[in-house]
N, C-alpha and C positions, 0 to 999 in steps of 0.2 A: 339563144333564148331571149325573150323580152325581159329586161331587168326593170322596166318602168312602163306604166300606162299613163298616157296624158289624155285628159278628157276636155272636150268642150263642155260648157256649163249649161246654157239655156237650150232647152229642148233636146238635151242629151242626158244630163244628170237631173236637172230641174225642168219642171213643166212650166215654161214661161207663159204660155197661153192662159193656163189656169191661174197663175200668180197675177197676171194682168187683169183678168176678168174679175177675180175676187177683190182685188185692190180697188177696182173701179166701183164695184157694187158697194163696198164698205164706204167709199168716199161719197157715193150717191146717197147712202143712208144717212150719213152724218150731216150732209148739207141739204137734205130734203128734196133731191132732184126729182124723185118720183111723184112729188106733189106739184111740180111745175105744170103749167098748162101745156097740153099737147105732148108731154114727155112720154116717150117709150124707149127702152133700151135698144130696140132695133133701129129706131130713128137716130139715136145718139151715136151708136157705133158706126152707122153708115156714114155719118159726117166725120167723126173723130178719127177713125182708122187711117184713111188716106192722108189727112192733114198731118197727123202725127208721124206717119212714115216719111213724109217729105222733110219735115224738120229734123227727124232722127238721122236720116241718110245724108243730110246736108250740114250736120252739126260741126264736123271737123273743118270743112271748108269755110263755114261762116263763123267759126270760133264761138259756138253757142254752148253754154253749160247745159247740164241736164235739166236744171230748174228753169231755164229759159225755153228749152224745147217743150217742156210740159206746160208752162205758162202760155206760150204762144199757141200751142195746140188747143188748149181749152178755150183761149180767147177767140181764135178763129172759128172753132166749132160753135161757140155760143152765138157769135155774130151771124154765122151762116144759118143757124136755126132761129134767129131773131129773138134771142134771149139776152139779158143784160151781161155784158162781158166783164163787168166789175167783179164777178164771182171767180174769174179765172185764176187769180193769185192764190186765194185760199183753197180752191179745188186742187190746184197743182201741188200745193204744200201737203195737203192731206193725203193725196194719192201717193206721193212719194214716201211719206212716212209709212203707209200701209205696205207699199211694195217692198220696202227694205225689211219689213218684219216677216214677210210671208216666205215659206219654203215648201212648195209642193213638189214632190219628187216624181220623176218618170217612173213607171212601173218597173220594179226590180232594182232600182238604183241603190237603195240603201243595202239590200242583200248583197249586191255585187261588190260594193265598196267594203263591206265587212268581210266578204270572202277573199278579196285580193289584198287587203291591208295586212301587212307583215310578211308577205311572201315576195313582194316587189315594191318598188317606189311608186307612188301615185302623185299626179300633178293635174293642174288645171291651166288651160289657156283660153281666155274669154275675150271677145270684143264687146266688153260691157263697161259698166261704171263701177269703179272700185268700191265705193261706199255701199252700193246695193249688193254686189256679189259677195263681199266679205260679211256683211250683216246677215244675208239670207242663209249662207252656209253655216254661219255660227248659230243662227236660229234652228237650223235643221240638225245641229250637232254633228256636223261632218267636217268642219274646218280643220280640225286637228289631224285628220287622216292624210292630209296632203303635204308632200315634201317640198313642193314648189307651187305657187299660186300666182299666175301671171295674168294681169288685167291690162287691156290695151290702153286705157286712159292713164294708167299709172307709169307705163314704160315708154309711151310715145310711138308705138307701132301697132298697126292693125293687121289681123290675118286678112289676106293671105301673104303678107310680107314675111319673108323667111326669118327676119330679125327677131321677131317675137318668139319663134321656135328656138332660135339660137340661145336666147336668154334662158329658156326653160332647160335646155341641155346643159348649159353652164351651171345652173343651180343644182341640177340632178347629178352632175359629174359623170355623165354617160355619153357614149358615142351615139350618133343618129341611128346606127344599125341595131342598137339595144333597146329601142323605144318604139312603142305602137301608139298612134294617136287615133282617137275616136271622136266623130262628130256627125252632126245631122245634115251638113251642107257639103255637096260636092264642090260647089263653086268657091266657097270660102275655106272650109276645113280641109277638103280634099286637095285643092290646088295649093293651099298653104303647106300642107304636110309634104306634098310632092316637091315644092320649091325648096324645102329644107332637107329633102332626101330621107324623109321618115315614112315608114309604112303607115298606110291609113286604113282604118275600118269605118266604113260608112254605116251609120246607124239610120236605117231607112224606116223610120218610125211611121211614115205615111204610106209605106208599101208602094212607092212610086217606081215606074220603070227607070232603070239606070241608063241614062242616055247622055250623049255628048262625048267629047274627045278624051275626057279623063275617066280612066277605069280604076276604081279602088282595088287595093290588094284583097280586101275582104268586105263583105256586106252582111249585116244582120238586121233582123226586124224586131228582135227583142233583146234587151240587155242581158237576159239570162244565157244567151248564146255566146257572149264574149269569152267566158273562160275556156270554152272549147277551142276558140280561135287562138287564144294565147298558148294553149297547150300544144297546138299544131306546130308551133315554132320551137324546135329543140336545137 
């Protein structure tokens, strides 16, 4: 049987997209972005999203802090849209403050954690930023539910590196055969679990075709389906 369930965090337990959009709108409201000439959210996101993705994906190689990622993303977005980039630092600071405070759950996440807590160990492995992940789960009053909470920027390993999974197994005191990992990415979560020899449940929140060389042991479209998956392993 599975003695522990390890979760990815963003877009598995927490709705990252909603946290991001709400944080940005709160930031825009504080700094009056909607009063700027030619401003629309559609125009802003069309510019910001790809710029931010590049900085985020290159942050390890370029040794960028999350504050630099955000500052440069706002700066380049403002420059592209021909607005004054002097606002980039305060925008980045406000956005990060809001993001660390927000905890929007995936549907069924709170109920699932409540149901599982006490019957087996629970853990998190996230390719995120420790400050944000710890503050958001504390804000959502779920941080105390986890027996292990592993964040990539704190341990120096990123999924799909098996090392980050080995750290969690060590903290849980369990063998890899006693653990189920659930996440929303086949390429990152699925391959990482496979590298570590851990069974993987694909949370297919977008109801996408399961394609590619990697086949997960399980796939669900709603978190409420996970207890049945766990119960199937006796």
